[in-house]
C-alpha positions in Angstrom: -41.9 48.0 -42.7 -41.6 51.7 -43.2 -38.7 53.9 -41.9 -38.5 57.8 -42.3 -35.1 59.7 -41.7 -35.1 62.4 -39.0 -35.6 65.3 -41.6 -38.5 63.4 -43.4 -36.9 63.7 -46.8 -36.4 59.9 -47.1 -38.9 57.1 -46.6 -38.1 53.5 -47.0 -40.5 50.7 -47.3 -39.9 47.0 -47.9 -41.8 43.6 -47.8 -40.9 41.2 -45.2 -39.4 39.0 -47.8 -37.2 41.7 -49.1 -38.2 41.0 -52.7 -39.9 44.3 -53.1 -39.2 48.0 -51.5 -39.1 51.5 -52.3 -37.2 54.7 -51.5 -39.2 57.9 -51.5 -36.9 60.9 -51.6 -36.7 64.7 -51.7 -33.3 66.0 -52.1 -31.4 69.1 -53.0 -28.2 69.0 -54.9 -26.1 69.8 -51.9 -27.9 67.3 -49.7 -27.2 64.1 -51.4 -25.0 63.1 -54.4 -24.7 59.2 -54.7 -21.6 57.2 -54.9 -21.0 54.8 -57.7 -22.9 51.4 -56.6 -24.9 48.7 -57.7 -27.9 46.8 -56.7 -28.9 43.0 -56.9 -32.5 44.3 -57.6 -34.0 46.1 -60.5 -34.0 49.9 -59.6 -37.1 51.7 -61.1 -36.5 55.4 -60.7 -39.4 57.6 -61.2 -39.1 61.5 -61.1 -42.0 63.1 -59.6 -40.6 67.0 -59.1 -37.4 68.7 -60.2 -34.7 66.8 -62.0 -32.1 64.2 -61.5 -29.3 62.4 -63.5 -28.7 58.8 -63.4 -25.1 58.2 -64.5 -24.3 54.7 -66.0 -20.4 54.9 -66.6 -20.0 57.6 -69.4 -23.6 57.8 -70.2 -26.0 60.2 -68.4 -29.7 59.7 -68.4 -31.6 63.0 -67.3 -34.9 62.5 -65.8 -37.4 65.2 -65.6 -41.0 65.0 -64.0 -42.9 62.3 -65.4 -39.8 60.1 -66.4 -39.1 56.8 -65.3 -35.7 54.8 -65.9 -34.9 51.3 -64.9 -31.4 50.4 -63.9 -31.0 46.6 -64.4 -29.2 44.5 -61.6 -25.4 44.7 -61.4 -25.1 47.9 -63.4 -22.9 50.6 -61.8 -24.5 53.6 -61.4 -24.8 57.0 -59.3 -27.5 59.5 -59.1 -27.3 63.2 -58.6 -30.2 65.4 -57.4 -31.4 68.8 -57.4 -30.7 69.6 -61.0 -31.3 73.1 -62.1 -31.6 74.1 -58.4 -35.0 72.6 -57.8 -35.5 69.8 -55.2 -35.6 66.2 -56.8 -38.6 64.3 -55.7 -39.1 60.8 -56.7 -39.5 57.1 -56.0 -37.1 54.2 -56.5 -38.8 50.9 -56.6 -36.5 47.9 -55.9 -37.7 44.6 -57.1 -35.6 41.4 -56.8 -35.2 39.4 -60.1 -37.2 36.5 -58.7 -40.2 38.5 -58.3 -39.9 39.9 -61.7 -39.4 36.5 -63.3 -42.6 35.2 -61.4 -44.6 38.2 -62.7 -43.4 37.4 -66.2 -44.4 33.8 -65.8 -47.9 34.6 -64.5 -48.3 37.0 -67.4 -47.1 34.3 -69.9 -44.2 36.6 -71.0 -42.0 33.5 -71.2 -44.3 31.1 -73.0 -41.6 28.7 -73.7 -40.8 28.2 -69.9 -37.5 29.9 -70.0 -36.3 32.3 -67.3 -34.6 34.9 -69.8 -33.4 37.9 -67.8 -35.3 41.0 -68.3 -33.3 43.9 -69.4 -34.5 47.5 -69.7 -32.7 50.0 -71.8 -34.8 53.2 -72.5 -36.1 56.0 -70.3 -40.0 55.9 -70.2 -42.7 58.6 -69.9 -45.8 56.9 -68.6 -48.4 58.5 -66.7 -49.5 55.3 -64.9 -46.2 54.6 -63.6 -46.0 58.2 -62.4 -49.4 57.7 -60.7 -48.5 54.5 -59.0 -45.2 56.0 -57.8 -47.0 59.2 -56.4 -49.5 57.0 -54.5 -46.8 54.9 -53.1 -44.9 58.0 -51.8 -48.2 59.4 -50.2 -49.1 56.1 -48.6 -45.7 55.5 -47.0 -45.5 59.3 -46.1 -48.8 59.3 -44.4 -48.0 56.0 -42.6 -51.8 55.3 -42.0 -52.9 51.8 -40.9 -52.5 49.3 -43.9 -50.2 51.6 -45.8 -47.6 48.9 -46.2 -50.2 46.5 -47.8 -51.4 49.4 -50.1 -47.9 50.2 -51.0 -47.2 46.5 -51.9 -50.1 46.3 -54.3 -49.3 49.8 -55.8 -45.7 48.5 -56.4 -46.8 45.2 -58.0 -49.3 47.1 -60.1 -46.4 49.4 -61.2 -44.3 46.4 -62.2 -47.0 44.8 -64.0 -47.5 47.9 -66.1 -43.8 48.2 -66.6 -43.6 44.8 -68.2 
């Protein structure tokens, strides 16, 4: 399912089982400044244009175009957009822990059979992640027939690459 807000600066996509979804955004600083919140899912934030800040308590993570950062489930955070006056464009990919654990198992990342929680801690700069994020934004924005299937495949590709 894909939903777009009336101004076209926010496009949300999710799978019917709610295990995977995305939020493509294009915000100025005055338009949106996120409140402190948390997610049950992994939030993989990719900056495509402009700049943004992910605030984790007293720790700020500044994202520039080409950067990706993962907010782990249950971590309080807030995001600020339009850093430096430029619009912030990006994608937040939301992945439920059971999906990420299943991907880890299928990739033999937990060879001992455990379901150790995946934790991410550092900002990444990876052109493959950014390329996938850009393609998801393009597919969801165009809303062509089959775009939800393509978005799901690209999102899973992004997760496998991240792992």
